[in-house]
Structure formats: C-alpha cells, structure tokens
N, C-alpha and C positions, 0 to 999 in steps of 0.2 A: 831315293829321294828323286831321281829322274822321272819316276813312274807318276808322280803327281802331276807333272807335266806333260807326259806323252798321252796319257789317257785322255784329259780334257781335250787336247788337239785333236787325237784321233777321233773322237766323239764328233766334234765341229767339221771335221773333213768328211765324215761318213754322212753328216746330215747335209752338207752342201752337195755331196756327189748323188745321194739319193733324191734330190730334188726338193727338199724342204724349203718352202719359201713362203714369205708373206705376201698377199696379194697387194696391188696399187690399190688407191682409193678410186672410186667411181668418179666420172667428170661431174662438175658440180652443175647444177641446173641454173638456167637463167643467164646468159651473157657473160661476157668476159673471154679472156683467153684461156684456152684449156691447157696450154703449154706451161703455165705458171700454176696452176690448179693440180694438174696430175703428173706425177714423176715419170721421167721416160723410162722404157723398159730397161731392166738391168742386165747386164751382159756377164756370164759368168768368166772368170779369168782364163783367158787362154783361147776363148771362143767368140770373139768380137765380129767375126766374119759372118758366123751363122745368125747373128741378129740382123747385121747388115743386109744380107741375103733374104731374110724373112719380110723386111720393110718392103710394102708395095701392095699391089692389088693382085689377087688370084681368082681364079674362074675354076669352080668345082667341074670335073670331067667324069666320065663313067658313073653316071648317077641316075635314079630311076624318077626324078622330079620332073615335072611337066613344065618347069620354067628354067630360069637361069638363075645360079646362085654363084655371087662374088663373095670375098672376104678380103678386108683390106686391114693391114697391119700398118698403122702409122706410128711415125718417130716419136710422137708425144706419149705411147704407151696405150693408145686407144684401138681397140679392134672392132670393126664396123662389118656386119654380114647385112648383105642385101639380096633378096629375092625378088624377083620379077617373074610374074606369071598372069593367067588370066584374069586373077583378081586385083592385078595392078602391083606397085612396087613397095614393098615393106623394108625398112631397114630397122636395125638395132646395134646399138654400141655397147661396149663394156671395156675396162680398163685389163690390160694383159701384163704379163710379166714372163720373160723368158729365162728359165736356170738350167743350164745345161740343155737337154732336149725337151725338158718338160714345160709346157704351158700353164700358167696359173692365171685365174681371173678375179676381178674385184667382186664379183657378184656370182653367187651360186648359177649353174647352167640349168634351164627348165629342164633340160634332157635328163638331170639328176632323179627326177620323180620315178617313183617306182613303177616299172612298167606293167604290174597287174596287182589286183588285191591279194594275190597269193605271195607275192616276193616283196623283199625288202632289198632296196639298192643302198649298199653300205659305202661305196665310193666311186669316184670317177678319176680317170687319170688321162689327160690329154698330152700326149707327147708326139714330137716330130721325128718321123722314122726315117725319112730322105728329104734332104733339101738341097736344091743346086739353083743355078741362075734361072732356069726355065720351069722346074717341076718341084712340087711340095707335096709329101705324103703325111698326113696326120692320122695317127691311131688314137682312137677313142676307146678306153678299156672300162667295162662297168663290172663291179663285184655285186653279186646279189646273193641273198640266201632267202630259204622259206620263211614265211611267218610261222609263229608257233602254232596257230589255228592249223595251217595247211600240213606242217609236220606232223601233227597229231592224226589228222585224216589219212596221211599217206601211210604213216607207221601202223594204224590200225587195219589197213587195207593189206599192208604186206606181213603184217603180224611180225614187226621188228620193232627194237627200242626207238624211242624218238629222239633222243639225244644225238646219234650220229646224224640223223636228218638236220637237226637244228644247227649243227657244226659244219655241214657242207656248204662250202662258198664256190659259186660258179662265176668263172669271169668269161667275158664276151669281148672280143676285139672287132672294132669297127673301123676300116681304113678309109680315107676319104682322099682322094688324089685330085690336085689343083694345078693349072698350068698359069703362069705368070701373063696378065694382061700387059701387053706391050704399049707403050706411050702414056703410062700412069705412074 
C-alpha cells in the first residue's frame, strides 16, 4: 500500500531535480508594469541564494566578439542581453526561470536553429556551472543528430547500415564566462 504513495512522490522529486520546469510568460507588449504581468523567477527549495546571486548585470569575458556583451537578470524574471559593437547597440529581452542550476526561457532561443542543413538540433540545455558574487559560468549544451538524407549519404560512402548513424546523438558544450558589472 505504501508503494502507491512512494512512486508518485519519487517521480515528482526526480522531475524537479532534473530541471523539468515550465517557462514563464514573456513580457506583454505595450506599457504597464512588467512586475505584475511576468512572474518573478522561481527558486528551488534550498537554493534561494543562487537566484539572489544571479540577479544583476554580467559582462561576458573571454570571447571572440568585436564588441561588448552584457546580460542582465532582473528580479521580475526578465533577462536582457545587450550587444554594443560597431553597428550600434542591440538589446533583446526574454522571461527566464531558474530551477536548480538550469535556466529555462519563455521563448525559444534563436540559437536552437540547426547549425547546418545536414544536422537536426534536438535540444538545448542552459545551465549554471559556477556562480559567485563576481563570476558566472553558463554552459549551453546542444544535442544534434544527422538528417535522414545525410545519414544515407554517409552510410553509402562507408558501406554501413544507416540505422546506427540515425541513432547517433552528438552533444556539444559551450561555456560562457561573465563578470559582474559593479554598481548596477
């Protein structure tokens, strides 16, 4: 009889720990207070300090951009990216939620698009690898597989069955290091 209650509880806990979360709604267009329209990011039980540390403006370091890239995590659940380069200043905002160390967003990230016509991007995970008062390291993981057409081409060239090529999933991890912008 106890098994009936243990299994659902165990599945719920596994779902929370693995970072399963519903994204927050994006900010409404046209005036008004965003604080009332967008729920604040949720903290996972036992980790309120991580969300408090995340709030603020961060400058990307150790990158190949020709300009400056900053990312702001606001208390109202809105993340704003700002890129300043020779073409001017561009900003974009999206709702975010932090569950454990996984960031989820209210809108799909354009980076999720497939990197080439030969690959299908199956998923993207954005997680915090390190967070302190002054440093933030975010890891973006991409999972890709070959398109059926490309898998057939490679199978023919290698004279191997196509099924193993279709089943193969490649994962790439891309770290991004940020330093906190003081005074913001």
